[in-house]
C-alpha positions in Angstrom: -23.5 -23.1 -10.1 -23.3 -19.6 -11.4 -20.3 -17.8 -12.9 -19.9 -16.0 -9.6 -20.1 -19.0 -7.3 -16.8 -20.5 -6.4 -16.5 -24.2 -7.5 -15.2 -26.9 -5.3 -11.5 -27.6 -5.6 -11.5 -31.0 -7.2 -9.4 -32.9 -9.8 -12.1 -32.2 -12.4 -11.8 -28.5 -12.1 -10.0 -26.9 -15.1 -6.8 -24.9 -14.6 -8.4 -21.8 -16.0 -11.4 -21.9 -13.7 -9.0 -22.7 -10.8 -7.0 -19.5 -11.5 -10.2 -17.4 -11.5 -10.7 -17.8 -7.8 -9.0 -16.9 -4.5 -7.9 -20.0 -2.5 -6.5 -20.0 1.0 -3.1 -21.7 1.3 -4.7 -24.2 3.7 -7.2 -25.2 1.0 -4.4 -25.6 -1.5 -2.3 -27.7 0.8 -5.2 -30.0 1.7 -6.0 -30.5 -2.0 -2.3 -31.1 -2.9 -2.0 -33.6 -0.1 -5.2 -35.4 -1.3 -3.7 -35.6 -4.8 -0.3 -36.7 -3.5 1.4 -33.5 -4.7 4.1 -31.7 -2.8 2.7 -29.1 -0.3 6.0 -27.2 0.3 6.8 -23.7 -0.9 4.9 -20.4 -1.1 1.3 -20.1 -1.9 2.1 -19.0 -5.4 4.4 -22.0 -5.9 1.7 -24.3 -4.6 -1.0 -22.7 -6.8 1.3 -23.2 -9.9 1.8 -26.8 -9.0 -2.0 -27.4 -8.7 -2.7 -25.5 -11.9 -0.2 -27.6 -13.8 -1.8 -30.8 -12.2 -5.3 -29.7 -13.2 -4.1 -28.9 -16.8 -2.3 -32.2 -17.1 0.9 -30.4 -17.7 4.3 -31.2 -16.2 4.6 -30.1 -12.6 7.0 -27.2 -11.9 10.3 -28.0 -10.2 10.0 -28.2 -6.4 10.7 -25.1 -4.4 14.3 -24.6 -3.2 14.8 -25.5 0.4 14.9 -22.4 2.7 18.2 -21.0 3.5 19.4 -22.0 6.9 22.0 -20.4 9.1 24.3 -22.7 11.1 24.7 -20.0 13.8 21.6 -18.7 15.5 21.5 -15.5 17.4 21.0 -15.9 21.2 20.1 -13.1 23.5 21.3 -10.8 24.8 21.8 -8.9 21.5 23.6 -5.6 21.3 24.3 -3.1 18.5 27.7 -4.9 18.2 26.1 -8.3 17.5 27.1 -9.6 14.0 24.2 -11.2 12.2 25.2 -14.5 10.5 24.5 -14.7 6.7 21.2 -16.3 6.0 19.8 -15.6 9.5 16.0 -15.3 9.3 13.9 -12.4 10.5 13.3 -14.2 13.8 11.5 -13.5 17.0 14.9 -12.9 18.7 15.7 -10.2 16.2 12.1 -8.8 16.5 12.5 -8.5 20.3 15.8 -6.6 19.8 14.2 -4.1 17.4 11.1 -3.7 19.5 13.2 -2.8 22.5 15.4 -0.5 20.4 12.7 1.1 18.2 9.4 0.6 20.0 6.3 -1.6 19.6 5.6 -0.2 16.1 8.6 -2.1 14.6 7.8 -4.5 11.8 10.0 -6.5 9.4 8.9 -4.5 6.4 10.3 -5.0 2.9 13.5 -2.8 3.4 14.4 -4.7 6.6 13.7 -8.1 5.0 15.9 -7.1 2.1 18.7 -6.0 4.5 18.8 -9.4 6.1 18.5 -11.3 2.9 21.5 -9.4 1.4 23.6 -9.7 4.6 26.8 -11.6 3.9 27.5 -12.3 7.6 29.3 -9.0 8.3 26.4 -6.8 9.2 25.9 -5.7 12.8 22.7 -4.8 14.5 23.9 -1.2 14.5 24.0 -1.3 10.7 20.5 -2.8 10.7 19.2 0.0 12.9 20.9 2.6 10.6 19.2 0.9 7.7 15.8 1.0 9.4 16.2 4.8 10.1 17.4 5.5 6.6 14.3 3.7 5.0 11.6 5.4 7.1 11.0 8.4 4.9 10.8 6.5 1.6 7.5 6.4 -0.3 5.3 3.4 0.1 6.7 0.5 -1.8 4.7 -1.8 -4.1 3.4 -4.9 -2.3 4.2 -8.1 -4.1 1.4 -10.0 -5.8 1.6 -12.9 -3.3 0.4 -10.5 -0.6 -3.1 -10.1 -1.8 -4.7 -9.1 1.5 -2.0 -6.5 2.2 -2.4 -5.0 -1.3 -6.2 -4.9 -0.8 -5.9 -3.4 2.7 -3.6 -0.6 1.5 -5.9 0.3 -1.4 -9.1 0.0 0.7 -7.7 2.2 3.5 -6.6 4.8 0.9 -10.1 4.9 -0.5 -11.8 4.7 2.9 -9.6 6.8 5.3 -12.1 6.7 8.1 -12.8 3.0 7.7 -12.2 0.4 10.4 -10.3 -2.8 10.3 -13.5 -4.7 10.6 -15.0 -2.9 7.7 -11.9 -3.6 5.6 -12.0 -7.3 6.5 -15.7 -7.5 5.5 -14.9 -5.8 2.2 -12.0 -8.2 1.7 -14.2 -11.3 2.2 -16.6 -9.9 -0.4 -13.7 -9.1 -2.8 -12.0 -12.5 -2.5 -15.4 -14.4 -2.9 -15.6 -13.0 -6.5 -13.8 -14.5 -9.5 -10.6 -12.6 -10.5 -12.2 -11.4 -13.7 -15.2 -9.8 -11.8 -13.3 -7.9 -9.1 -13.3 -4.1 -9.2 
């Protein structure tokens, strides 16, 4: 095995070497399951748990259970619909926004933050106002847990005429390299 060949994910892998490589969440979950580790939580939380296991260190506290809302929104939704606190960015909400704003609607960071901060008094009219108010803002930083999204943004900025297939091929090459050898 060379320094640029990804090792197998095994209990004998050191935590430092583990952190040098890109792992899919499915790979991490399968390894955690095989080692009788909890598989819940985000990819970052799972990677932290595995790194601690490989280092022989105490495992991080388990992830907090996701917030749930007792009341779920049921169509038909209108601008007067009040969104319960803790309601997720669901397909029901997505359908409302696609109908109101068009097929280009996405739950981006400003919209996810709007719903996360909702105390149960926000209406869908307020959500639409928030969406319109946040359209002209500069591109926001993409969190480190969204590696593909960060790579995609940077790649398309550097290759404005590039296609999605070209970007995905570049992504596969990028993620196959150890972290310390990526450009």
